[in-house]
C-alpha positions in Angstrom: -8.8 0.8 -38.6 -10.3 -0.8 -35.5 -8.3 -1.5 -32.4 -8.5 -5.0 -31.0 -8.8 -5.4 -27.2 -6.2 -8.1 -27.2 -3.6 -5.7 -28.7 -4.4 -3.0 -26.2 -4.1 -5.5 -23.3 -0.7 -6.6 -24.6 0.4 -3.0 -24.8 -0.8 -2.3 -21.3 1.1 -5.3 -20.1 4.3 -4.2 -21.8 3.9 -0.7 -20.4 4.0 -2.2 -16.9 7.6 -3.2 -17.5 8.7 0.2 -18.7 6.9 1.9 -15.8 8.6 -0.1 -13.1 11.1 2.6 -12.6 8.3 5.1 -11.9 7.0 2.9 -9.1 10.1 4.0 -7.2 8.2 7.2 -6.7 6.7 5.7 -3.6 10.1 5.5 -2.1 10.8 9.1 -3.1 7.5 10.4 -1.6 8.1 8.7 1.7 11.7 10.0 1.7 10.3 13.6 1.3 7.7 13.0 4.1 9.7 11.1 6.7 13.3 11.6 5.6 15.8 9.0 4.4 15.8 7.1 7.7 12.0 7.0 7.8 12.0 5.6 4.2 14.5 2.9 5.3 12.2 1.9 8.2 9.3 1.2 5.8 11.0 0.0 2.7 9.6 -3.6 3.0 6.0 -2.2 2.8 6.9 0.0 -0.1 8.5 -2.9 -1.9 5.5 -5.2 -1.3 3.1 -2.5 -2.4 5.0 -1.6 -5.6 5.7 -5.2 -6.5 2.0 -6.2 -5.9 0.7 -3.3 -7.9 3.1 -3.8 -10.8 2.7 -7.6 -11.0 -1.1 -7.3 -10.8 -1.1 -4.7 -13.6 1.1 -6.9 -15.7 -1.0 -10.0 -15.3 -4.3 -8.3 -15.7 -3.1 -6.4 -18.8 -1.6 -9.5 -20.5 -4.2 -12.1 -19.7 -7.5 -10.5 -18.8 -7.7 -7.2 -20.7 -7.3 -3.5 -20.2 -10.6 -2.8 -18.6 -9.9 -3.3 -14.9 -6.1 -3.1 -14.8 -5.7 -0.2 -12.4 -8.7 -1.1 -10.3 -7.5 -4.7 -9.8 -4.0 -3.6 -9.1 -5.2 -1.1 -6.4 -7.5 -3.6 -4.8 -4.9 -6.3 -4.8 -2.3 -3.9 -3.3 -4.6 -2.9 -0.5 -5.4 -6.5 0.4 -1.8 -7.6 0.3 -0.7 -4.6 2.5 -3.4 -5.4 5.1 -2.2 -9.0 5.3 1.5 -7.8 5.3 0.9 -5.3 8.2 -0.7 -8.1 10.3 2.8 -9.7 10.4 5.2 -6.8 10.1 5.2 -3.5 12.0 7.4 -0.5 11.3 9.7 0.8 14.1 8.0 4.2 14.3 4.5 5.4 13.4 4.1 9.0 12.3 1.0 11.1 12.2 0.1 13.6 9.5 2.3 16.3 11.1 5.3 14.0 11.3 5.1 13.5 15.1 6.1 10.0 16.4 2.9 8.4 17.8 4.3 4.9 18.3 4.0 4.9 22.1 0.4 6.0 22.2 -2.1 3.2 22.9 -4.7 2.8 20.2 -7.7 0.5 19.9 -9.4 -0.8 16.8 -12.5 1.3 17.4 -10.5 4.5 17.4 -11.4 5.3 21.0 -8.6 5.3 23.5 -8.6 2.6 26.2 -9.0 5.2 28.9 -12.3 6.5 27.3 -13.6 2.9 27.0 -12.8 2.2 30.7 -14.5 5.4 31.8 -17.7 4.2 29.9 -17.6 1.0 31.8 -16.6 -1.1 28.8 -14.4 -4.1 29.4 -11.7 -5.1 27.0 -11.0 -8.6 25.9 -7.9 -8.7 28.1 
């Protein structure tokens, strides 16, 4: 018996509903990394990421097909988070060790402002 792509897409779309609880794993992982308070500081971003990923998976699985469900969901989530972080900033920023680096000045190029000024570069200020 052959499987039909439309049936697989419908199953993939239905699976998205049942896996919504598993998307809470992002909250749990951030809780482990940054503690409960840290998780509460970034819950809007976690909610936007989980919602975007789940909704994109549901729509792609139900209407387009199973081929690019995860790739489209990941790409859409990255795009939405970039736009979201343009307007919303968390209270604290932690590095990989868990140290608060919010107060440090950073530039888009990754070079510190003091290194740029030593090279004679002028900022856009």
